[in-house]
C-alpha positions as CSV (number, residue, x, y, z in Angstrom):
1,M,21.6,-29.7,-41.3
2,T,19.6,-30.1,-38.0
3,I,17.0,-32.9,-37.7
4,V,14.6,-33.0,-34.8
5,D,11.4,-34.8,-33.8
6,V,9.7,-31.6,-32.8
7,L,10.4,-28.0,-33.6
8,I,8.5,-25.7,-31.2
9,V,8.1,-22.1,-32.2
10,G,7.4,-19.9,-29.2
11,A,8.8,-20.3,-25.7
12,G,5.8,-19.1,-23.7
13,P,3.7,-21.4,-21.6
14,A,2.4,-23.5,-24.5
15,G,5.7,-23.9,-26.1
16,A,7.7,-24.6,-22.9
17,S,5.0,-27.1,-21.8
18,A,5.2,-28.9,-25.1
19,A,9.0,-29.0,-24.9
20,V,9.1,-30.5,-21.4
21,W,6.5,-33.1,-22.1
22,A,8.0,-34.1,-25.5
23,R,11.4,-34.5,-23.9
24,R,10.0,-36.6,-21.1
25,A,8.6,-38.8,-23.9
26,G,12.1,-39.2,-25.3
27,L,11.6,-37.0,-28.4
28,G,14.3,-34.7,-29.8
29,V,13.2,-31.1,-29.3
30,M,14.3,-27.7,-30.5
31,L,12.5,-24.7,-28.9
32,V,13.0,-21.3,-30.6
33,D,11.6,-17.8,-29.8
34,R,12.2,-14.6,-31.5
35,A,12.3,-12.7,-28.2
36,A,15.5,-12.4,-26.2
37,P,15.5,-13.6,-22.6
38,G,13.5,-11.5,-20.2
39,R,10.7,-10.6,-22.5
40,D,7.7,-8.9,-20.9
41,K,4.3,-10.0,-22.1
42,C,1.1,-8.1,-21.3
43,C,-0.8,-10.2,-18.8
44,G,-2.8,-10.0,-15.6
45,D,-0.3,-12.4,-14.1
46,G,-3.1,-14.5,-12.5
47,L,-2.8,-18.2,-12.4
48,T,-5.9,-20.4,-12.2
49,A,-6.2,-23.8,-10.6
50,L,-5.9,-25.3,-14.1
51,A,-2.7,-23.4,-14.7
52,L,-1.3,-24.3,-11.2
53,R,-1.8,-28.0,-11.6
54,E,-0.1,-27.9,-15.0
55,L,2.8,-25.9,-13.6
56,E,3.2,-28.3,-10.7
57,S,3.2,-31.3,-13.1
58,L,6.0,-29.6,-15.1
59,G,8.0,-29.2,-11.9
60,L,7.9,-25.4,-11.6
61,Q,8.9,-24.4,-8.0
62,P,7.0,-21.3,-6.7
63,E,9.6,-20.6,-4.0
64,R,12.0,-19.7,-6.8
65,M,9.7,-17.0,-8.1
66,K,10.1,-13.7,-6.1
67,S,6.8,-12.3,-7.3
68,W,4.7,-15.5,-6.6
69,M,1.7,-14.7,-4.4
70,P,-0.9,-17.4,-3.4
71,V,-4.5,-16.1,-3.3
72,E,-7.0,-17.2,-0.7
73,A,-10.1,-15.2,-2.0
74,A,-11.2,-12.8,-4.6
75,C,-13.1,-9.5,-4.0
76,V,-15.6,-8.8,-6.7
77,R,-17.6,-5.6,-7.2
78,T,-20.8,-5.7,-9.2
79,P,-21.7,-3.0,-11.8
80,R,-23.9,-1.3,-9.2
81,G,-21.4,-1.3,-6.4
82,R,-22.1,-4.5,-4.4
83,V,-18.8,-6.0,-3.0
84,M,-18.5,-9.7,-2.2
85,R,-15.6,-11.8,-1.1
86,L,-15.3,-15.2,-2.8
87,P,-13.2,-17.6,-0.7
88,L,-11.2,-20.5,-2.2
89,P,-10.8,-23.8,-0.3
90,E,-8.6,-23.6,2.7
91,G,-5.8,-26.0,3.6
92,R,-5.9,-27.9,0.4
93,G,-3.2,-26.3,-1.7
94,Q,-3.3,-23.4,-4.1
95,F,-6.3,-22.7,-6.3
96,A,-5.2,-19.3,-7.5
97,S,-1.9,-17.4,-7.4
98,V,-0.2,-14.5,-9.1
99,C,3.2,-14.4,-10.7
100,R,4.8,-12.0,-13.1
101,R,5.0,-13.3,-16.6
102,T,8.6,-12.3,-17.0
103,E,9.5,-14.7,-14.1
104,L,7.0,-17.4,-15.0
105,D,8.1,-17.6,-18.7
106,A,11.8,-17.6,-17.7
107,G,11.1,-20.4,-15.2
108,L,9.4,-22.4,-17.9
109,V,12.2,-21.9,-20.3
110,D,14.6,-23.1,-17.6
111,L,12.5,-26.3,-17.2
112,A,12.7,-26.9,-21.0
113,A,16.4,-26.5,-20.9
114,A,16.8,-28.7,-17.9
115,A,14.8,-31.4,-19.8
116,Q,17.5,-31.1,-22.4
117,A,15.5,-29.4,-25.1
118,D,17.7,-27.4,-27.5
119,V,16.5,-23.9,-26.5
120,R,17.4,-21.0,-28.9
121,L,16.1,-17.6,-27.9
122,G,16.4,-14.6,-30.2
123,I,15.8,-16.9,-33.2
124,A,12.5,-16.5,-35.2
125,F,10.6,-18.7,-37.5
126,D,11.2,-17.4,-41.0
127,G,9.1,-19.7,-43.1
128,F,8.6,-23.2,-44.5
129,E,10.9,-24.4,-47.3
130,D,8.9,-27.6,-47.5
131,F,5.7,-28.5,-45.6
132,G,6.7,-32.1,-45.6
133,E,3.6,-33.3,-47.5
134,R,5.7,-35.8,-49.5
135,A,8.8,-35.9,-47.4
136,S,9.3,-37.4,-43.9
137,T,10.0,-34.0,-42.4
138,A,9.0,-30.4,-42.7
139,S,11.8,-28.0,-43.6
140,V,11.8,-24.8,-41.6
141,R,13.9,-21.8,-42.2
142,L,14.9,-19.8,-39.1
143,S,16.0,-16.1,-38.9
144,D,19.7,-17.1,-38.4
145,N,19.5,-18.6,-42.0
146,S,19.6,-22.2,-40.6
147,V,17.2,-24.8,-41.8
148,V,15.7,-27.3,-39.4
149,H,14.0,-30.6,-40.6
150,A,11.3,-31.6,-38.1
151,R,8.9,-34.5,-38.1
152,F,6.4,-32.1,-36.5
153,V,6.1,-28.4,-35.8
154,V,4.3,-27.0,-32.8
155,A,3.1,-23.4,-33.3
156,A,3.1,-21.7,-30.0
157,D,4.1,-18.2,-31.2
158,G,1.2,-16.1,-30.0
159,V,-1.8,-14.2,-31.4
160,Y,0.2,-13.0,-34.5
161,S,1.6,-16.5,-35.1
162,A,4.0,-16.5,-38.0
163,V,3.6,-20.2,-38.4
164,R,-0.2,-20.0,-38.6
165,K,0.1,-17.3,-41.3
166,A,2.6,-19.4,-43.2
167,L,0.1,-22.3,-43.1
168,G,-2.7,-20.0,-44.4
169,I,-4.8,-20.7,-41.3
170,G,-7.1,-18.2,-39.7
171,P,-8.8,-14.9,-40.5
172,H,-6.8,-12.3,-42.5
173,R,-5.1,-9.7,-40.3
174,Y,-6.5,-11.2,-37.1
175,R,-5.9,-8.9,-34.1
176,G,-7.5,-10.9,-31.3
177,D,-11.0,-10.7,-29.7
178,W,-10.1,-8.8,-26.5
179,H,-8.0,-5.7,-25.7
180,A,-6.0,-5.9,-22.5
181,F,-4.1,-3.1,-20.8
182,R,-1.8,-3.6,-17.8
183,G,0.5,-1.6,-15.5
184,Y,2.4,-2.2,-12.3
185,L,1.9,0.0,-9.3
186,R,3.3,0.4,-5.8
187,A,0.1,0.7,-3.8
188,S,-0.2,1.5,-0.1
189,G,-3.8,0.5,0.6
190,A,-4.3,-2.5,2.9
191,A,-7.0,-3.8,0.6
192,A,-4.5,-3.8,-2.3
193,R,-3.0,-7.0,-0.9
194,D,-6.3,-8.7,-1.9
195,M,-7.2,-9.8,-5.4
196,W,-9.9,-7.5,-6.9
197,V,-12.2,-7.8,-9.9
198,W,-14.3,-4.8,-10.8
199,F,-17.2,-5.2,-13.3
200,E,-17.3,-1.5,-14.4
201,P,-20.6,-0.5,-16.3
202,D,-18.6,1.1,-19.1
203,L,-16.4,-1.9,-19.6
204,L,-19.0,-4.7,-19.6
205,P,-18.7,-7.5,-20.5
206,G,-15.1,-6.8,-19.7
207,Y,-13.7,-5.9,-16.3
208,A,-10.9,-4.3,-14.4
209,W,-8.5,-6.0,-12.0
210,S,-5.9,-5.5,-9.3
211,F,-3.8,-8.6,-8.6
212,P,-1.2,-8.5,-5.8
213,L,2.3,-9.7,-6.3
214,G,4.7,-11.2,-3.8
215,D,7.3,-8.5,-4.5
216,G,5.0,-5.8,-3.1
217,R,3.6,-4.5,-6.3
218,V,0.2,-4.9,-7.8
219,N,-0.8,-5.7,-11.4
220,V,-3.6,-3.3,-12.4
221,G,-5.4,-3.5,-15.7
222,F,-8.6,-4.0,-17.7
223,G,-9.8,-6.1,-20.5
224,V,-12.7,-5.5,-22.9
225,P,-13.9,-7.5,-25.9
226,R,-12.9,-5.9,-29.2
227,A,-16.6,-5.6,-30.1
228,H,-17.5,-3.5,-27.0
229,R,-20.9,-2.0,-26.4
230,G,-19.6,0.8,-24.2
231,H,-17.9,2.4,-27.2
232,D,-21.2,3.1,-29.0
233,S,-23.5,5.7,-27.3
234,A,-26.5,4.0,-28.9
235,G,-25.7,0.7,-27.1
236,G,-24.4,-1.2,-30.1
237,A,-21.1,-2.9,-30.5
238,G,-18.0,-0.9,-31.5
239,T,-14.3,-1.1,-31.4
240,L,-12.0,0.7,-29.0
241,D,-9.1,2.4,-30.6
242,G,-5.7,3.1,-29.0
243,K,-6.6,6.6,-27.8
244,E,-9.8,5.3,-26.1
245,I,-7.9,2.5,-24.4
246,A,-5.3,5.0,-23.1
247,A,-8.2,7.2,-21.8
248,V,-9.7,4.4,-19.9
249,W,-6.3,3.6,-18.3
250,A,-5.7,7.2,-17.4
251,S,-8.9,7.4,-15.5
252,L,-9.1,3.9,-14.1
253,T,-7.2,4.3,-10.8
254,Q,-8.9,7.6,-10.2
255,R,-12.3,6.0,-9.9
256,G,-13.3,6.4,-6.2
257,H,-13.9,2.7,-5.3
258,I,-10.7,1.7,-7.1
259,A,-8.6,4.5,-5.6
260,T,-9.9,3.5,-2.1
261,V,-8.6,0.0,-2.6
262,L,-5.2,1.1,-4.0
263,G,-4.6,3.9,-1.5
264,A,-1.6,6.2,-2.4
265,H,0.1,4.6,-5.4
266,Q,2.6,5.3,-8.1
267,P,3.6,3.5,-11.3
268,D,6.4,1.0,-11.0
269,G,7.2,-0.7,-14.3
270,P,6.0,-0.6,-17.9
271,T,2.5,-0.3,-19.1
272,R,1.5,-2.5,-22.0
273,A,-1.5,-3.2,-24.2
274,W,-2.0,-6.5,-26.0
275,P,-4.7,-8.4,-28.0
276,I,-6.2,-11.6,-26.6
277,P,-7.4,-14.3,-29.0
278,A,-10.5,-16.1,-28.0
279,R,-12.1,-18.0,-30.9
280,L,-10.8,-21.6,-30.4
281,G,-13.9,-23.1,-32.1
282,E,-13.3,-21.2,-35.3
283,L,-9.7,-21.9,-36.2
284,E,-8.0,-25.0,-37.5
285,L,-5.8,-26.5,-34.8
286,A,-3.5,-28.4,-37.2
287,R,-2.5,-28.7,-40.8
288,G,0.0,-31.1,-42.3
289,R,2.8,-31.6,-39.7
290,A,1.9,-28.5,-37.7
291,L,-0.1,-28.3,-34.5
292,L,-1.3,-25.0,-33.0
293,C,-1.3,-24.3,-29.3
294,G,-2.2,-21.5,-26.9
295,D,-2.7,-18.0,-28.4
296,A,-1.7,-19.3,-31.8
297,A,-4.8,-21.4,-31.6
298,A,-6.9,-18.5,-30.2
299,A,-7.5,-20.6,-27.0
300,A,-8.0,-17.8,-24.4
301,D,-11.3,-18.0,-22.5
302,P,-14.0,-15.8,-24.2
303,L,-15.4,-14.8,-20.8
304,T,-12.3,-13.9,-18.8
305,G,-9.5,-13.6,-21.4
306,E,-7.5,-16.1,-19.3
307,G,-5.2,-18.3,-21.4
308,I,-2.2,-19.6,-19.4
309,G,-3.9,-22.7,-18.2
310,Q,-5.2,-23.5,-21.6
311,A,-1.8,-22.9,-23.2
312,L,0.0,-25.2,-20.8
313,Q,-2.6,-27.9,-21.3
314,M,-2.5,-27.7,-25.1
315,G,1.2,-27.9,-25.1
316,R,1.0,-31.1,-23.1
317,M,-1.6,-32.5,-25.4
318,A,0.4,-31.7,-28.5
319,A,3.4,-33.5,-27.1
320,A,1.3,-36.5,-26.1
321,A,-0.2,-36.8,-29.6
322,I,3.2,-36.7,-31.2
323,A,4.7,-39.1,-28.8
324,R,2.0,-41.7,-29.5
325,G,3.4,-41.9,-33.0
326,G,1.8,-42.7,-36.3
327,P,1.6,-40.9,-39.7
328,P,1.1,-37.1,-39.6
329,H,-2.6,-37.2,-40.4
330,S,-3.2,-39.6,-37.5
331,V,-1.2,-37.5,-35.0
332,T,-2.8,-34.2,-36.0
333,A,-6.3,-35.8,-36.0
334,R,-5.7,-37.2,-32.5
335,Y,-4.6,-33.8,-31.2
336,V,-7.5,-31.9,-32.8
337,R,-10.0,-34.5,-31.4
338,D,-8.6,-34.3,-27.9
339,A,-8.4,-30.5,-27.9
340,R,-11.9,-30.0,-29.2
341,A,-13.3,-32.5,-26.6
342,E,-11.5,-30.7,-23.8
343,F,-12.2,-27.1,-24.7
344,T,-15.1,-26.6,-27.1
345,L,-18.0,-26.8,-24.6
346,D,-16.2,-24.7,-22.0
347,H,-15.6,-22.0,-24.6
348,R,-19.1,-22.1,-25.9
349,L,-20.5,-21.7,-22.3
350,A,-18.1,-18.9,-21.6
351,R,-19.1,-17.1,-24.8
352,G,-22.8,-17.3,-23.8
353,L,-22.1,-16.0,-20.3
354,S,-20.2,-13.1,-21.8
355,R,-23.3,-12.1,-23.7
356,V,-25.2,-12.0,-20.5
357,L,-22.6,-9.8,-18.9
358,T,-22.9,-7.3,-21.8
359,H,-26.1,-6.0,-20.2
360,E,-25.6,-4.2,-16.9
361,R,-28.9,-5.3,-15.3
362,L,-28.3,-9.0,-16.2
363,A,-24.7,-8.8,-15.0
364,E,-25.9,-7.3,-11.7
365,L,-28.5,-10.0,-11.2
366,S,-26.1,-12.8,-12.1
367,L,-23.4,-11.6,-9.7
368,R,-25.9,-11.0,-6.9
369,A,-27.0,-14.6,-7.3
370,V,-23.4,-15.6,-6.6
371,D,-23.6,-13.8,-3.2
372,W,-26.6,-15.9,-2.1
373,S,-24.8,-18.0,0.4
374,G,-21.3,-19.2,1.5
375,W,-21.7,-22.3,-0.6
376,T,-22.5,-20.3,-3.8
377,R,-19.6,-17.9,-3.2
378,R,-17.2,-20.8,-2.7
379,Q,-18.4,-22.7,-5.8
380,F,-18.3,-19.6,-8.0
381,A,-14.8,-18.9,-6.9
382,R,-13.8,-22.5,-7.8
383,W,-15.6,-22.2,-11.1
384,M,-14.0,-18.7,-11.9
385,F,-10.5,-20.0,-11.2
386,E,-11.0,-23.2,-13.3
387,D,-10.8,-25.7,-10.5
388,Y,-12.8,-27.9,-12.8
389,P,-14.0,-27.6,-16.5
390,R,-16.3,-24.6,-17.0
391,A,-19.0,-26.8,-18.6
392,A,-18.6,-29.8,-16.3
393,V,-22.3,-29.7,-15.4
394,A,-23.1,-30.4,-19.1
395,T,-20.4,-33.0,-19.7
396,P,-21.1,-36.1,-17.6
397,R,-18.0,-37.8,-19.1
398,R,-16.0,-35.4,-16.9
399,W,-17.7,-36.3,-13.7
400,H,-15.6,-38.3,-11.3
401,R,-15.5,-38.9,-7.6
402,G,-13.8,-36.1,-5.8
403,L,-14.6,-33.5,-8.6
404,A,-16.1,-31.2,-6.0
405,T,-13.5,-31.7,-3.4
406,A,-10.3,-31.8,-5.4
407,Q,-7.0,-30.7,-3.9
408,G,-5.3,-27.6,-5.2
409,A,-1.8,-27.5,-6.5
410,Y,1.3,-27.4,-4.4
411,D,-0.5,-28.9,-1.4
412,P,2.1,-29.1,1.4
413,V,0.2,-31.9,3.1
414,A,0.2,-34.1,0.0
415,V,3.8,-33.2,-0.8
416,G,4.8,-34.2,2.7
417,A,3.0,-37.4,2.5
418,M,4.6,-38.3,-0.8
419,S,8.1,-37.5,0.6
420,S,7.7,-39.2,4.0
421,P,9.1,-42.8,4.4
422,S,6.5,-45.6,4.2
C-alpha cells in the first residue's frame, strides 16, 4: 500500500509544476502519466511572459533546450492584409519564447524527479475506490493494479481528464472549445525566423501562426473556436469537422502571403490536431479531495487558446493550497477562491474580445488601432504575451509599482547581479 500527501495525475506543465512546488513545501508526491516518456502534444510551442516567469521560478534552464528560441517581436497580419511588427521590451529578459512541447514537458518531468517526486510514466489513473469523504485519504486505483492512498489528488490530465469524469464534473462528452492543428516545417524564407500571426478572414476569430524554433524548424498551425462562423455560408456559427480541418491545413501554406514568409519549405515532423478547453468559469475546480488544474480545468485563454502559463500557475496554486493545510473543504475552497480571483476576469475579457474578432470589419479596425504608434504596438505586444493580467485595467487590486516596466524572465543582468559577490 502506497500513502502520499498528493497524487498528481498528468505530467504536463500543470502536473509537473504542482509536483515541484508540493515537494518544495515538504509534501510527499507521486506523479503519474499514462503517456510514456517523449510524448508529443499538439501545441503552438509558444511561451508567454507568464509561462516564462513560472518556468524560471521552477528552475527550468533554457540553455538545455535545443529548440528554445527567444522572441523579440511578433509580426501580425490583419484580415485585410495590413502587416505590423509588435516589439517586446529590449534588454530586460525574455517576454516570449518558443520551445517544442516534447522538450519542455520532458524538462519539467526532470525537475519533478530532481525534486524527489515519485514519477511514474506509462501509468494511468484507473478510478477511485474511495473518494475519501469519510476517510483520511482518497483511494485511487492505477492501471498497474496498484492502489494509492492520497490526502489530495491533483487532476492535471488534460482536456479528456479521466479524474474529472470519475468525479462527475463537467459537460458530458466535452471535446474542448477550440480546434488546433499543428505541423513542423523546414522553411527557407528569411522572414520565417520571425514569429508570425495571421488573422485570416475565413478563420476568425481564430488565427494561423508560424513560430520559429531554435533547431531550425518552424511550428506552423491554426486554431479556430469549435463554434466557428466561417463554417456556415450564412454567417452563423457551425462546427468544423475533421475533413474541413484537414482541408484548411492542406491549403494554409499555399496562401500567397504565408508562402512568401515561409519560402521553400517541406514537412519535418508529425502533424497533429487537438481540442483546446477554454471555459474556466463554467467548470467546478475542485470536489472532495481533488483539485483540477490546466486543461482538466478548461483553463486555456478563450481568445488565443494559450494554456501553458495558466497550467503552470494553477499547479503552483494547487500545491500552495494543499501545503497550507487544513481539512479538505478548507483546502479546496482556498484553491477555488484563489484561482477564480486570478483568472475569471481575464477570461471574461478574452471571451468578449473574441466576439469582436468574429466580425472581419471589427477585427480589422481593432488591429489597426494597435498600429497607431510605437507605444500602442509595444503595449499590445506585452498584453498579448501575458506580461501582466489581461484584465489588469479593470482590477485595481493587481496594480503595483513597476507593473508597466516589469522585467522579463531569464534576465541576464538580474541573474548576474544576484550571483555577483556583495
